[in-house]
C-alpha positions in Angstrom: -13.2 17.3 29.9 -15.7 15.9 27.5 -19.1 17.4 27.2 -22.5 15.9 26.7 -24.4 16.7 23.5 -27.8 18.2 24.5 -29.7 16.7 21.6 -28.5 13.1 21.7 -27.3 11.0 24.6 -25.2 8.8 22.3 -22.3 11.3 21.8 -21.9 11.6 25.6 -21.0 7.9 25.7 -18.8 8.3 22.7 -17.1 11.3 24.3 -16.5 9.4 27.5 -15.1 6.6 25.5 -12.9 9.0 23.6 -11.4 10.4 26.9 -10.6 6.9 28.2 -9.1 6.0 24.8 -6.8 9.0 24.7 -5.6 8.1 28.2 -5.0 4.5 27.1 -2.5 5.5 24.4 0.1 7.3 26.4 3.0 5.8 24.4 1.7 7.3 21.2 1.4 11.0 22.0 -2.4 11.1 22.6 -4.3 14.4 22.6 -7.2 15.0 24.9 -10.5 14.9 23.2 -12.5 17.9 24.5 -15.9 17.4 22.8 -17.8 14.8 20.8 -21.1 16.3 19.7 -24.0 15.2 17.5 -23.6 16.4 13.9 -26.1 16.3 11.1 -24.6 12.9 10.1 -22.6 11.1 12.8 -20.6 13.0 15.3 -17.9 15.8 15.4 -14.8 15.4 17.5 -12.6 18.3 18.8 -9.4 18.1 20.7 -6.6 20.2 22.2 -3.8 21.4 20.1 -0.4 19.8 20.5 1.4 22.8 19.2 3.1 23.9 16.0 4.5 21.3 13.5 2.0 18.7 14.6 -0.6 16.8 12.7 -3.4 14.5 14.0 -4.4 11.0 13.3 -7.9 10.0 14.4 -8.5 6.4 15.3 -11.6 4.4 16.3 -12.7 1.0 17.6 -15.8 -0.6 18.9 -14.4 -1.8 22.2 -12.1 0.0 24.7 -10.3 -3.2 25.7 -10.4 -5.3 22.6 -10.2 -5.0 18.8 -8.1 -2.8 16.6 -7.5 1.0 16.5 -8.3 1.8 12.9 -7.3 5.1 11.4 -10.2 7.2 10.0 -9.7 8.7 6.5 -13.2 9.9 5.6 -14.2 12.6 4.6 -10.6 13.7 4.1 -7.1 12.2 4.0 -5.2 11.5 7.2 -3.5 13.0 9.1 -5.2 16.3 9.5 -3.8 19.7 10.5 -7.1 20.7 12.1 -8.3 20.0 15.6 -11.7 18.6 14.7 -13.0 15.6 12.8 -16.5 14.6 11.5 -17.2 10.9 11.7 -20.2 9.8 9.6 -19.6 6.2 10.5 -20.9 6.8 14.0 -24.3 7.4 12.6 -24.3 3.7 11.6 -23.0 2.5 14.9 -19.6 1.7 13.4 -17.4 3.4 16.1 -17.8 3.7 19.9 -14.4 4.7 21.0 -11.9 7.3 19.7 -8.4 8.5 20.2 -6.4 11.3 18.6 -2.7 10.9 18.2 -0.3 13.8 17.6 2.3 13.1 15.0 5.1 15.1 13.4 3.7 16.9 10.4 5.2 16.0 7.1 5.8 18.1 4.0 4.6 15.4 1.8 6.5 14.9 -1.4 9.3 17.3 -0.4 12.5 16.4 -2.3 15.3 15.7 0.1 17.9 14.6 -2.5 18.2 13.5 -6.1 21.3 11.7 -7.4 22.1 10.1 -10.8 22.8 6.4 -10.4 22.9 5.0 -13.9 22.8 5.8 -17.6 22.2 3.3 -20.4 22.4 3.3 -24.2 19.7 1.8 -26.4 22.1 -1.1 -27.2 22.6 -1.8 -23.5 18.9 -1.7 -22.9 18.3 -4.0 -25.8 20.7 -6.5 -24.3 19.0 -6.3 -20.9 15.6 -6.9 -22.5 16.9 -9.9 -24.3 18.4 -11.2 -21.1 15.1 -10.8 -19.3 13.3 -12.8 -22.0 11.4 -9.9 -23.6 11.7 -9.6 -27.4 8.6 -7.3 -27.9 10.1 -4.1 -26.6 12.3 -2.0 -28.9 14.4 0.8 -27.1 13.9 4.2 -28.6 16.0 6.4 -26.2 18.9 6.0 -23.9 17.9 6.5 -20.3 19.1 8.2 -17.1 18.2 6.7 -13.7 18.0 8.9 -10.6 17.6 8.0 -7.0 15.1 10.2 -5.1 14.9 10.6 -1.4 11.7 12.3 -0.3 9.4 13.1 2.7 6.3 11.0 3.3 4.1 9.5 6.0 4.6 6.5 8.2 1.7 4.1 8.9 0.5 6.3 11.7 0.6 9.5 9.6 3.8 10.9 11.0 6.7 12.4 9.1 9.2 9.9 7.6 11.4 9.5 4.5 11.4 7.0 1.6 13.4 6.4 -1.5 12.7 5.5 -5.1 13.9 5.9 -8.6 13.0 8.3 -11.5 13.9 7.0 -15.0 13.9 9.5 -17.9 14.6 9.1 -21.6 17.5 11.1 -23.0 16.5 13.9 -25.3 12.9 12.8 -25.9 12.0 16.1 -27.7 8.5 16.3 -26.2 6.6 16.3 -22.9 6.4 12.9 -21.2 3.5 11.1 -19.5 4.2 9.7 -16.0 4.2 6.0 -15.4 4.3 4.7 -11.9 5.4 1.0 -11.5 4.9 -0.7 -8.1 7.3 -3.6 -7.6 6.7 -7.0 -6.2 7.6 -8.5 -2.8 11.2 -7.7 -1.7 12.6 -8.5 1.7 16.2 -7.1 1.6 17.2 -3.4 1.3 19.8 -4.3 -1.3 17.1 -5.7 -3.6 15.2 -2.4 -4.0 15.1 -0.6 -7.4 17.1 2.4 -6.1 19.9 0.2 -5.0 20.4 -2.4 -7.7 19.7 -3.0 -11.4 17.1 -5.7 -11.0 14.2 -6.8 -13.2 12.0 -4.4 -11.1 14.2 -1.4 -12.1 14.2 -2.8 -15.7 10.4 -2.2 -15.9 10.9 1.5 -15.2 13.7 1.5 -17.9 11.2 -0.2 -20.3 8.8 2.7 -19.8 11.4 5.4 -20.1 13.1 4.1 -23.2 9.8 4.3 -25.0 8.9 7.9 -24.0 7.6 7.9 -20.4 8.9 9.5 -17.2 8.9 6.4 -14.9 8.9 6.2 -11.1 9.3 3.2 -8.8 8.9 3.6 -5.1 11.1 1.4 -2.8 8.2 1.5 -0.3 8.4 2.2 3.4 10.8 0.2 5.5 12.9 -0.6 2.4 15.8 1.2 0.7 16.5 4.4 2.7 13.3 4.3 4.7 13.5 3.4 8.4 11.5 0.8 10.3 9.9 -2.5 9.2 8.3 -2.7 5.8 4.4 -2.4 6.3 3.7 -5.2 3.9 0.2 -5.0 2.4 -0.8 -2.0 4.5 -2.9 -0.2 1.9 -2.8 3.3 3.3 0.9 3.7 3.6 1.5 1.9 0.3 -0.6 4.5 -1.3 0.8 7.6 0.4 4.4 6.5 -0.3 3.7 6.3 -4.0 1.6 9.5 -4.1 4.5 11.4 -2.5 7.1 9.9 -4.9 4.9 11.2 -7.8 4.9 14.6 -6.2 8.6 14.6 -5.7 9.3 13.4 -9.2 7.0 16.1 -10.7 8.6 18.8 -8.6 12.1 17.8 -9.7 11.1 17.6 -13.3 9.6 21.0 -13.2 12.8 22.6 -11.8 15.1 20.7 -14.1 13.5 21.4 -17.5 11.7 18.1 -17.9 8.3 18.7 -19.4 5.5 16.4 -18.3 2.0 15.9 -19.8 -1.1 15.4 -17.6 -1.3 11.7 -18.3 -0.6 9.2 -15.5 -0.4 5.4 -15.9 -0.2 2.9 -13.0 0.8 -0.7 -12.9 2.4 -3.2 -10.6 2.7 -7.0 -10.0 2.1 -9.2 -7.0 2.6 -7.0 -3.9 2.8 -4.3 -6.5 -0.7 -5.2 -7.7 -2.0 -4.5 -4.2 0.0 -1.3 -4.1 -1.3 -0.2 -7.5 -4.9 -0.7 -6.5 -4.3 1.2 -3.2 -2.6 4.0 -5.1 -5.4 4.2 -7.7 -8.0 4.4 -4.9 -6.0 7.1 -3.1 -5.5 9.3 -6.1 -9.2 9.2 -7.1 -10.4 9.7 -3.6 -8.2 12.5 -2.4 -6.0 13.9 -5.1 -8.0 14.6 -8.2 -6.9 18.3 -8.0 -3.3 17.1 -8.6 -3.4 13.9 -10.7 -5.8 12.3 -13.1 -5.3 8.6 -13.6 -5.3 7.8 -17.3 -5.2 4.0 -17.0 -4.4 1.5 -14.3 -3.2 -2.1 -14.4 -3.0 -3.9 -11.1 -1.6 -7.4 -11.6 -1.8 -10.6 -9.6 -2.5 -8.8 -6.3 -4.2 -9.9 -3.1 -7.1 -7.5 -3.2 -9.4 -9.7 -1.1 -7.1 -10.4 1.9 -9.9 -11.1 4.4 -11.7 -13.8 2.5 -10.0 -15.2 -0.7 -6.5 -14.9 0.6 -7.2 -15.9 4.2 -9.4 -18.9 3.1 -6.5 -20.1 0.9 -4.1 -19.8 3.9 -6.5 -21.8 6.1 -7.1 -24.5 3.5 -4.2 -26.6 4.6 -2.6 -26.7 1.2 1.3 -26.3 1.1 2.2 -22.9 -0.1 5.1 -22.6 -2.7 6.3 -19.4 -0.9 5.1 -19.4 2.7 7.3 -16.4 3.5 4.5 -14.1 2.2 2.3 -15.1 5.1 5.1 -14.6 7.6 5.9 -11.1 6.2 2.2 -10.2 6.5 1.9 -11.4 10.1 5.0 -9.4 11.1 3.9 -6.3 9.3 0.4 -6.3 10.7 1.7 -6.9 14.2 4.0 -3.9 13.8 1.3 -1.6 12.4 -1.8 -2.7 14.4 -0.3 -4.2 17.6 -3.1 -6.7 17.8 -1.2 -8.9 20.2 1.6 -8.5 22.7 4.2 -9.8 20.2 4.5 -11.8 17.0 5.9 -14.7 19.0 2.7 -14.8 21.0 0.8 -16.0 17.9 3.3 -18.8 17.1 3.9 -22.3 18.3 7.4 -23.6 19.2 10.0 -23.6 17.7 8.7 -20.9 15.3 8.0 -18.5 18.2 11.7 -18.1 18.6 13.2 -19.0 15.2 10.9 -17.1 12.9 10.6 -13.5 14.2 14.4 -12.7 13.9 14.2 -13.6 10.2 11.5 -11.0 9.5 13.4 -7.8 10.2 14.6 -7.2 6.6 18.0 -8.9 6.9 17.1 -12.4 5.7 16.3 -13.5 2.2 13.0 -15.0 1.0 14.7 -18.4 0.5 16.0 -18.3 4.1 12.6 -17.5 5.5 11.0 -20.2 3.3 13.5 -22.8 4.6 12.6 -22.0 8.2 8.8 -22.4 7.7 6.4 -25.2 7.1 4.6 -25.2 3.8 1.2 -25.3 5.5 1.3 -21.9 7.1 -1.3 -22.6 9.8 1.2 -25.0 11.3 3.0 -21.9 12.5 0.1 -20.7 14.6 -1.3 -21.6 18.0 -4.4 -23.7 17.7 -6.5 -21.0 19.3 -5.3 -18.4 16.8 -6.3 -20.8 13.9 -9.7 -21.3 15.5 -10.3 -17.6 15.9 -9.3 -17.0 12.3 -11.7 -19.7 11.2 -14.7 -18.7 13.3 -14.5 -15.2 14.7 -15.2 -12.5 12.1 -14.1 -9.8 14.6 -10.8 -11.4 15.5 -8.2 -8.6 15.4 -6.1 -10.2 12.6 -9.1 -10.7 10.5 -10.1 -7.0 11.1 -6.6 -6.0 10.0 -6.9 -8.0 6.8 -10.4 -6.5 6.1 -9.0 -3.0 6.6 -6.6 -3.7 3.7 -9.1 -5.2 1.2 -9.2 -3.1 -1.9 -12.4 -3.7 -3.8 -15.0 -1.7 -1.8 -14.7 1.4 -4.0 -15.6 2.5 -7.5 -12.7 3.2 -10.0 -13.3 5.9 -12.5 -10.3 5.6 -14.8 -10.0 2.6 -17.1 -8.7 -0.4 -15.1 -7.5 -3.8 -16.3 -6.8 -6.6 -13.8 -4.2 -9.0 -15.1 -4.0 -12.4 -13.5 -3.4 -16.0 -14.5 -5.7 -18.8 -13.4 -2.9 -21.1 -12.4 -1.4 -18.7 -9.8 -0.4 -20.7 -6.7 1.0 -17.7 -4.7 -1.8 -15.2 -5.1 -4.9 -17.1 -6.0 -7.0 -15.9 -9.0 -10.1 -15.4 -6.9 -8.6 -12.1 -5.6 -9.0 -10.5 -9.1 -12.3 -12.1 -9.7 -13.8 -10.7 -6.5 -12.4 -7.2 -7.2 -13.7 -7.2 -10.8 -17.1 -8.4 -9.8 -17.3 -5.8 -7.0 -16.3 -3.0 -9.3 -18.8 -4.0 -12.0 -21.6 -4.3 -9.5 -20.9 -0.7 -8.5 -21.3 0.5 -12.1 -17.6 0.6 -13.2 -18.1 -0.6 -16.8 -14.5 0.3 -17.7 -13.0 -2.5 -15.7 -11.7 -5.7 -17.4 -10.2 -9.0 -16.1 -7.5 -10.4 -18.4 -5.8 -13.8 -18.2 -2.6 -13.6 -20.3 -1.9 -17.3 -19.6 -5.0 -19.2 -18.4 -2.9 -21.9 -16.6 0.2 -19.7 -15.9 1.6 -19.7 -12.4 2.7 -16.5 -10.5 6.1 -16.3 -12.1 5.0 -17.3 -15.5 2.3 -14.6 -15.6 4.5 -11.6 -14.8 6.1 -10.9 -18.2 3.0 -11.3 -20.4 1.0 -9.2 -17.9 3.6 -6.4 -18.0 3.9 -6.5 -21.7 0.1 -6.5 -22.1 -0.3 -3.6 -19.8 2.4 -1.6 -21.5 1.0 -2.2 -25.0 -2.4 -0.9 -23.7 -0.8 2.2 -22.2 1.2 2.8 -25.4 -2.1 2.9 -27.3 -3.5 5.5 -24.9 -0.4 7.7 -24.7 -0.7 11.1 -26.4 
């Protein structure tokens, strides 16, 4: 039973809403909310225990029958092991309905397995750099590449596993800083850094051969992680990368690999979005574990709900429309904002496209099955809602994953080229302007090639970021 707060009638309505919300979520292990009471700021929720080995994810939305259930993560990370939560947002009228979902508790960052998968000499690395078109990097050490399987969180906060790589220099003779590289968009399990020597793994090798311990997460839903990849879902992007850092540090500590306290972050395209989410997560919740030395998000879609959406609605043909399809499929899987992905699409795409978005088709296959103008996929009423309704559930999901409403503390350089036709430059401009308006004077926006397209910009951005990191490395 819910109880009425004696000092304020508002929590009674919230409590009643919370009870109905918990009942409405039977398929997701809801927990009965027992009290929602007035707090000094906002309200405090309490609920029944679901037993040992359980954690709790608190979600809220403004309407019981419409909108999105959005996971709360303030004032502490989600999920929680406690049976109470303080929601300061309710003081501002931001949440009217709650539900609490019990999820299997994770031992975040627990190392499940580590296996060597590759060793390279400096001459082999030099050949790979030349093949990739980079002549500015000179290998200093041979490297060993390890695949790590570790425990982390799924998008709802429950226990799952993920994979990634750790790349170490051979016989460096000193402690190593950590470098976390976040890779770009991949759609096939066989493309991930832990499975194949690709250009994405080569970035980690470039860091390791010059004296870093480098990690690259495969991300949820890719590699050895179950389920659909939650593409551009900021919270689970960040937690997967935080937990790989933890796993790598634990393994290094037990295997005689000395690490310094320095931590460098960089990533390109989807990896730019992941890097920004990771930086925010580390400085919001994990300052007792990690201190970001410098961060370089590159060509990421940080402003999904405005700049990116407006570009998608503009009617211009996209060079790689599969990005939009992946985003639709991922957000439907995470947020369940409609009955099915097919329900958003017009024929024939309602039947032909969804089977291609399960991680078994290549990007070129998905592109070939799509129109260049991505709004031609969608039902007219969906397009109209995206254009005119700021509270349309898909717009809310995009807004939930914007990444510029915070204040970075570590030095941050945004790398992006003005000619980018896949992730428009305005994403970085919006983020940079927002950070500076919040007083973050250590943020810069750098254009390595003013007219460079998305592919052209990658190598000069990565080389520029690494040169910056090298100048800061102790």
